C-alpha positions as CSV (number, residue, x, y, z in Angstrom):
1,W,48.2,152.7,169.6
2,T,49.8,152.4,166.1
3,V,51.8,150.5,164.2
4,G,54.3,151.8,161.2
5,L,54.2,149.7,158.2
6,N,57.1,150.1,156.0
7,V,57.2,148.3,151.9
8,S,60.3,149.0,150.0
9,L,60.1,148.2,146.9
10,S,63.7,147.7,144.6
11,W,63.0,147.1,140.8
12,N,64.7,144.5,138.5
13,T,65.0,146.4,135.7
14,S,67.3,143.5,133.7
15,D,63.3,141.5,132.8
16,W,62.4,141.7,130.1
17,R,58.1,142.1,131.4
18,Y,59.9,145.5,132.7
19,E,59.9,147.9,130.5
20,Q,55.7,147.3,129.7
21,A,54.7,146.4,133.2
22,S,56.7,149.6,135.1
23,R,54.2,151.6,132.5
24,A,51.2,151.7,135.2
25,M,52.3,149.5,138.4
26,M,50.2,149.6,141.5
27,L,50.7,148.9,145.3
28,E,47.7,147.5,147.4
29,I,48.7,147.3,151.0
30,P,45.3,145.7,153.2
31,I,44.6,147.0,156.0
32,P,44.0,145.0,158.6
33,S,40.4,145.3,160.5
34,G,40.2,146.9,163.8
35,A,42.7,149.2,162.2
36,E,42.4,152.3,159.7
37,V,45.2,154.6,158.2
38,S,46.5,157.9,159.7
39,E,44.5,160.9,157.8
40,E,49.1,162.0,158.0
41,S,50.5,158.9,156.5
42,F,47.3,159.0,154.0
43,W,48.7,162.9,153.0
44,A,52.0,162.0,153.5
45,L,52.1,158.5,150.5
46,S,49.7,161.0,148.8
47,Q,52.6,163.6,148.0
48,H,55.0,161.2,147.9
49,P,56.8,161.1,144.1
50,S,56.5,158.0,143.3
51,V,53.2,158.4,143.8
52,Q,50.3,159.8,140.7
53,R,47.9,159.4,143.0
54,A,46.8,157.9,146.6
55,E,42.9,155.7,147.2
56,L,41.4,154.4,150.2
57,N,39.7,152.0,149.5
58,T,37.0,150.9,152.3
59,A,34.2,148.8,150.6
60,G,34.1,145.6,150.5
61,E,35.5,143.0,152.2
62,R,39.6,143.5,152.6
63,P,39.3,147.2,152.8
64,L,42.7,148.8,150.4
65,L,45.6,150.5,150.7
66,G,46.2,152.4,147.0
67,L,49.1,153.4,145.2
68,F,49.8,154.2,141.9
69,L,53.3,155.1,140.7
70,A,54.8,157.0,138.7
71,E,56.0,156.0,135.6
72,S,59.2,158.3,135.9
73,D,60.2,156.9,139.1
74,V,59.6,153.6,139.1
75,R,63.0,153.3,139.1
76,A,64.8,153.9,142.3
77,L,64.6,152.4,145.3
78,A,60.8,153.4,147.2
79,E,60.1,154.0,151.0
80,F,56.4,153.9,152.1
81,N,55.4,154.4,155.6
82,V,52.3,153.0,156.7
83,D,51.0,154.3,159.9
84,L,47.4,151.8,160.7
85,I,45.8,153.6,163.8
86,G,43.2,151.9,166.4
87,T,42.0,151.9,169.9
88,G,41.8,148.8,172.5
89,A,43.9,145.4,172.7
90,A,44.0,143.8,169.2
91,E,45.4,141.2,167.1
92,L,46.2,142.3,163.5
93,M,47.3,140.3,160.8
94,I,50.3,142.8,159.2
95,G,51.2,142.8,155.3
96,G,50.8,140.8,151.9
97,A,51.5,143.8,150.1
98,R,50.6,143.0,146.3
99,L,52.9,145.0,143.8
100,L,50.7,144.8,139.9
101,P,52.1,146.0,136.9
102,M,47.9,147.8,136.6
103,Y,47.6,145.8,132.5
104,Q,49.5,142.4,133.5
105,P,48.0,141.7,136.6
106,E,49.1,137.8,136.4
107,H,52.8,138.9,136.8
108,A,52.0,140.7,140.6
109,V,53.6,140.2,142.9
110,A,53.9,139.9,147.3
111,S,55.0,139.3,151.0
112,S,54.6,137.5,153.7
113,P,52.1,138.5,155.5
114,E,52.5,139.2,159.7
115,R,51.2,138.7,162.8
116,V,51.5,141.1,165.3
117,S,50.1,141.3,169.2
118,V,48.7,145.0,170.3
119,T,48.0,145.6,173.4
120,V,47.1,148.2,175.6
C-alpha cells in the first residue's frame, strides 16, 4: 500500500520574527510506525526547489523526514508530497509535521496528526 501525505507551507512575512527565522528553516515530517518513505518520494523531495537537503533520521523512537529549506525560496508557497509505503493492514497516525527555525526552535509550529486505517 501507499498513503500520500501532502504538506503545504505559506509564510507570514509580516511577522517581526520572519527575517531572522527564515534564514534556516527545517520541516520535520514524522514517519509512522509500520511505514517507510518511498525511494521515489525521497528523491523527488531532495530535488524540490525549496529544499537544500533532505535526510531520513531513523534512529530513535520517532523516525523523521527532515527537509532543510533554502533561504531564497522560503517566501513562496511550497508543497511537499511524501509517499508512505508499507505492507499488510495498518493503523497509522499521520501528521504532526513541524516547521521550525533552526536557531529559534521556540517559534516552531506544528500540524495536527490524523489517524488513517489501511485495509488490504
